[in-house]
C-alpha positions as CSV (number, residue, x, y, z in Angstrom):
1,X,-107.5,30.6,23.8
2,X,-108.2,27.5,22.1
3,X,-106.8,28.9,18.9
4,X,-103.7,30.1,20.6
5,X,-103.3,26.7,22.2
6,X,-103.7,25.0,18.9
7,X,-101.2,27.4,17.2
8,X,-98.4,27.0,19.9
9,X,-98.6,23.2,20.2
10,X,-96.8,21.1,17.5
11,X,-96.5,17.4,17.3
12,X,-93.2,15.7,16.4
13,X,-93.9,15.6,12.7
14,X,-94.7,19.3,12.6
15,X,-91.6,20.2,14.5
16,X,-89.5,18.2,12.1
17,X,-91.0,19.9,9.1
18,X,-90.5,23.3,10.7
19,X,-86.8,22.6,11.4
20,X,-86.3,21.5,7.8
21,X,-88.1,24.6,6.5
22,X,-86.0,26.9,8.8
23,X,-82.5,25.6,7.7
24,X,-83.4,25.1,4.1
25,X,-82.0,21.6,3.9
26,X,-82.3,18.0,5.1
27,X,-81.7,17.3,8.7
28,X,-78.4,15.4,9.3
29,X,-78.6,11.8,10.3
30,X,-77.8,11.1,13.9
31,X,-75.2,8.2,14.3
32,X,-76.0,5.7,17.0
33,X,-73.3,4.5,19.4
34,X,-73.4,1.0,17.9
35,X,-72.8,2.4,14.4
36,X,-70.0,4.7,15.6
37,X,-68.3,1.7,17.2
38,X,-68.5,-0.3,14.1
39,X,-67.2,2.5,12.0
40,X,-64.1,3.1,14.2
41,X,-63.3,-0.6,14.3
42,X,-63.4,-0.7,10.5
43,X,-61.2,2.4,10.1
44,X,-58.7,1.1,12.6
45,X,-58.5,-2.3,10.8
46,X,-58.0,-0.4,7.5
47,X,-55.3,1.8,9.1
48,X,-57.3,4.9,8.7
49,X,-58.2,5.4,12.4
50,X,-58.3,9.1,13.2
51,X,-55.6,10.4,15.4
52,X,-56.3,11.8,18.8
53,X,-56.1,15.6,18.8
54,X,-52.8,16.9,20.4
55,X,-53.0,17.9,23.9
56,X,-52.0,21.4,25.1
57,X,-48.4,22.1,24.5
58,X,-47.9,19.2,22.1
59,X,-46.5,20.1,18.7
60,X,-48.6,19.6,15.6
61,X,-47.5,17.5,12.6
62,X,-45.2,19.4,10.3
63,X,-44.2,22.0,12.9
64,X,-41.1,20.1,14.1
65,X,-39.6,16.7,13.4
66,X,-40.3,14.0,16.0
67,X,-37.2,13.1,18.1
68,X,-35.8,9.7,17.2
69,X,-36.6,6.9,19.6
70,X,-33.6,5.9,21.7
71,X,-32.7,2.7,23.5
72,X,-30.3,2.1,26.4
73,X,-27.7,-0.6,26.2
74,X,-24.8,-1.6,28.5
75,X,-21.3,-1.3,27.1
76,X,-18.4,-2.4,29.4
77,X,-20.7,-2.0,32.4
78,X,-21.8,1.5,31.5
79,X,-25.3,2.5,30.1
80,X,-25.1,4.0,26.6
81,X,-28.1,5.7,24.8
82,X,-28.3,5.2,21.1
83,X,-30.9,5.8,18.5
84,X,-32.3,2.8,16.6
85,X,-30.5,4.0,13.5
86,X,-27.2,4.2,15.4
87,X,-27.8,0.8,17.0
88,X,-28.5,-0.7,13.6
89,X,-25.3,0.8,12.1
90,X,-23.3,-0.5,15.1
91,X,-24.7,-4.0,14.6
92,X,-23.8,-3.8,10.9
93,X,-20.3,-2.7,11.8
94,X,-19.9,-5.5,14.3
95,X,-21.1,-8.0,11.7
96,X,-18.7,-6.7,9.1
97,X,-15.8,-6.8,11.6
98,X,-16.8,-10.3,12.6
99,X,-17.0,-11.4,8.9
100,X,-13.5,-9.8,8.2
101,X,-12.0,-11.5,11.3
102,X,-13.5,-14.8,10.3
103,X,-12.2,-14.5,6.7
104,X,-8.8,-13.5,8.0
105,X,-8.7,-16.5,10.3
106,X,-9.8,-18.8,7.5
107,X,-7.1,-17.4,5.3
108,X,-4.5,-17.9,8.0
109,X,-5.8,-21.4,8.6
110,X,-5.6,-22.1,4.9
111,X,-2.0,-20.9,4.8
112,X,-1.1,-23.1,7.7
113,X,-2.8,-26.0,6.1
114,X,-1.0,-25.4,2.8
115,X,2.3,-25.1,4.6
116,X,1.7,-28.3,6.6
117,X,0.7,-30.1,3.4
118,X,3.9,-28.8,1.7
119,X,6.1,-29.9,4.5
120,X,4.4,-33.4,4.5
121,X,5.0,-33.6,0.8
122,X,8.7,-32.6,1.3
123,X,9.0,-35.3,4.0
124,X,7.5,-38.0,1.8
125,X,9.7,-37.0,-1.1
126,X,12.8,-37.1,1.0
127,X,11.8,-40.5,2.4
128,X,11.2,-41.8,-1.1
129,X,14.5,-40.4,-2.3
130,X,16.3,-42.2,0.5
131,X,14.6,-45.5,-0.3
132,X,15.4,-45.1,-4.0
133,X,19.0,-44.3,-3.2
134,X,19.3,-47.3,-0.9
135,X,17.7,-49.6,-3.5
136,X,20.0,-48.4,-6.3
137,X,23.1,-49.0,-4.2
138,X,22.0,-52.5,-3.2
139,X,20.8,-53.4,-6.7
140,X,24.0,-52.3,-8.3
141,X,25.9,-54.6,-6.0
142,X,23.6,-57.5,-6.7
143,X,23.8,-57.0,-10.4
144,X,27.6,-56.8,-10.3
145,X,27.6,-60.1,-8.5
146,X,25.3,-61.8,-11.1
147,X,27.3,-60.3,-14.0
148,X,30.5,-61.8,-12.5
149,X,28.9,-65.3,-12.6
150,X,28.1,-65.1,-16.4
151,X,31.3,-66.8,-17.6
152,X,32.0,-68.9,-20.6
153,X,32.6,-71.8,-18.3
154,X,29.1,-71.6,-16.9
155,X,27.7,-71.3,-20.4
156,X,29.5,-74.5,-21.3
157,X,28.7,-76.5,-18.2
158,X,25.2,-75.2,-17.3
159,X,23.6,-73.2,-20.1
160,X,20.2,-73.3,-18.3
161,X,21.6,-71.6,-15.2
162,X,23.4,-69.2,-17.4
163,X,20.2,-68.2,-19.1
164,X,18.4,-67.8,-15.8
165,X,21.1,-65.5,-14.5
166,X,21.1,-63.5,-17.7
167,X,17.4,-62.9,-17.5
168,X,17.7,-61.9,-13.9
169,X,20.4,-59.5,-14.8
170,X,18.4,-57.9,-17.5
171,X,15.3,-57.5,-15.4
172,X,17.4,-56.0,-12.5
173,X,19.1,-53.6,-14.9
174,X,15.6,-52.4,-16.2
175,X,14.4,-51.9,-12.6
176,X,17.6,-50.1,-11.7
177,X,17.3,-47.8,-14.6
178,X,13.7,-47.0,-13.6
179,X,14.6,-46.3,-10.0
180,X,17.6,-44.2,-11.1
181,X,15.3,-42.1,-13.3
182,X,12.8,-41.5,-10.5
183,X,15.6,-40.6,-8.1
184,X,17.1,-38.2,-10.6
185,X,13.7,-36.5,-11.1
186,X,13.3,-36.1,-7.3
187,X,16.8,-34.6,-7.1
188,X,16.0,-32.1,-9.9
189,X,12.8,-31.0,-8.2
190,X,14.7,-30.5,-5.0
191,X,17.4,-28.5,-6.7
192,X,14.8,-26.3,-8.5
193,X,13.0,-25.6,-5.2
194,X,16.2,-24.8,-3.5
195,X,17.2,-22.4,-6.3
196,X,13.8,-20.7,-6.0
197,X,14.2,-20.3,-2.3
198,X,17.6,-18.8,-2.7
199,X,16.3,-16.4,-5.3
200,X,13.5,-15.3,-3.0
201,X,15.9,-14.9,-0.1
202,X,18.3,-12.8,-2.1
203,X,15.4,-10.6,-3.3
204,X,14.2,-10.1,0.2
205,X,17.7,-9.3,1.4
206,X,18.3,-6.9,-1.4
207,X,15.1,-5.0,-0.5
208,X,16.1,-5.0,3.1
209,X,19.5,-3.6,2.2
210,X,17.8,-0.8,0.1
211,X,15.5,0.0,3.1
212,X,18.6,0.4,5.4
213,X,20.8,2.1,2.8
214,X,18.5,4.4,0.6
215,X,21.5,5.7,-1.3
216,X,22.0,2.3,-2.8
217,X,18.8,2.8,-4.8
218,X,21.1,4.5,-7.2
219,X,22.7,1.6,-9.1
220,X,26.0,3.6,-9.7
221,X,26.4,4.4,-6.0
222,X,25.5,0.9,-5.0
223,X,28.0,-0.7,-7.4
224,X,30.8,1.7,-6.4
225,X,30.4,1.2,-2.7
226,X,29.9,-2.6,-3.1
227,X,33.3,-2.8,-4.9
228,X,34.9,-0.8,-2.1
229,X,33.5,-3.2,0.6
230,X,34.7,-6.1,-1.5
231,X,38.2,-4.7,-1.7
232,X,38.1,-4.0,2.1
233,X,37.1,-7.5,2.9
234,X,39.8,-8.8,0.6
235,X,42.3,-7.0,2.9
236,X,40.7,-8.8,5.8
237,X,41.6,-12.1,4.2
238,X,38.0,-13.1,3.1
239,X,38.0,-15.6,0.2
240,X,36.0,-15.3,-3.0
241,X,33.7,-18.1,-1.9
242,X,33.0,-16.5,1.4
243,X,32.2,-13.2,-0.4
244,X,29.9,-15.0,-2.7
245,X,28.0,-16.6,0.2
246,X,27.5,-13.3,1.9
247,X,23.8,-12.9,1.1
248,X,22.5,-11.6,4.5
249,X,22.0,-7.9,4.4
250,X,23.1,-7.6,8.0
251,X,26.6,-8.9,7.2
252,X,26.9,-6.3,4.4
253,X,25.9,-3.5,6.7
254,X,28.4,-4.7,9.3
255,X,31.2,-4.9,6.7
256,X,30.3,-1.4,5.5
257,X,30.5,0.0,9.0
258,X,33.8,-1.7,9.7
259,X,35.2,-0.3,6.4
260,X,34.1,3.2,7.3
261,X,35.4,3.0,10.8
262,X,38.8,1.7,9.7
263,X,38.9,4.5,7.1
264,X,38.1,7.1,9.7
265,X,40.8,5.8,12.1
266,X,43.4,5.7,9.2
267,X,42.7,9.4,8.3
268,X,42.9,10.4,12.0
269,X,46.3,8.7,12.3
270,X,47.6,10.5,9.2
271,X,46.4,13.8,10.6
272,X,48.2,13.1,13.8
273,X,51.4,12.4,12.0
274,X,51.2,15.6,10.0
275,X,50.6,17.7,13.1
276,X,53.6,16.0,14.8
277,X,55.9,16.6,11.8
278,X,54.9,20.3,11.3
279,X,57.4,22.9,12.6
280,X,56.5,24.7,15.8
281,X,54.9,28.1,15.3
282,X,56.7,30.9,17.2
283,X,54.3,33.6,18.4
284,X,55.8,37.0,18.8
285,X,55.2,38.8,22.1
286,X,53.3,42.0,22.4
287,X,50.1,43.3,20.8
288,X,49.7,43.7,17.1
289,X,50.3,47.5,17.4
290,X,53.5,46.9,19.4
291,X,54.7,44.4,16.8
292,X,54.0,46.8,14.0
293,X,56.0,49.5,15.9
294,X,58.9,47.1,16.4
295,X,58.9,46.3,12.6
296,X,59.0,50.0,11.8
297,X,61.9,50.5,14.3
298,X,63.9,47.7,12.6
299,X,63.3,49.1,9.2
300,X,64.4,52.6,10.4
301,X,67.6,51.1,12.0
302,X,68.4,49.3,8.7
303,X,67.9,52.4,6.7
304,X,70.1,54.4,9.0
305,X,72.8,51.7,8.9
306,X,72.7,51.7,5.1
307,X,73.0,55.5,4.9
308,X,75.5,55.9,7.8
309,X,78.4,54.3,6.0
310,X,78.5,51.3,8.3
311,X,79.0,52.8,11.7
312,X,79.3,50.4,14.5
313,X,76.6,52.1,16.6
314,X,74.1,51.9,13.7
315,X,74.8,48.2,13.2
316,X,74.3,47.5,16.9
317,X,71.0,49.4,16.9
318,X,69.8,47.4,13.8
319,X,70.8,44.1,15.5
320,X,69.1,45.1,18.7
321,X,65.9,45.8,16.8
322,X,65.8,42.2,15.6
323,X,66.0,40.9,19.2
């Protein structure tokens, strides 16, 4: 009994040795709760925290793509669901539209500013031109008055006064020449701008005319019809100057319509006269078959008359067939 008792009882050291001998390897180290907590905290900080196992019914990674996360926003008082990608694209589109609108407004504002500056420059130039014109007119009168005083008598009686007036005259003439040159330059600039505006206007009216009359894109047709319109307007007592000033495409179209209408009415009047002058057409009575039969009867009566030696009865029959 004592031997059996000694054989069946093992201390902790003997049990450990027996376990190691049974499995043929080292016993795995048991992790304490403190060590496990430290390890999980370190893995989570490093981004390597293990994922929780999927619950029942949850799809495994790789089996199906995860649905994109959606957000709900309010548009015109109505809730709208959008994915984050769609929302980002909508924001980008709104920003692009806002940028385009802002640039368009800036461009329009720049155009308005440029137009305002141009108008202000025109106004200043016109004001300066008016001042120069007034100055030249007044100075010319003053210089003419001084020049009239420079006589031989003044030179003999008061040469000092004569010299003062002569210097004043020369100085005034120099200033007048300078003012006249500036005025002429302003007038040339104005004339050049007016010519450019007229050229732009004629070009725009020409294009508008081609848009309304596509046939005029053919230069030959355009020239031919333009000459006809000119000839028509000459019959309506338009002068050459008035025709030269007809730059508005709307006036050309109206003149063309008037020419075509008058031509149509003239042709209709001629047709009416021709119909009235034509002889009246006599319709024979009866059907075509009856008229053919009558023609045959007339021919037979004529034949009989010619063969019968001119009998009175045959002549009467032939005459009756014509009636």
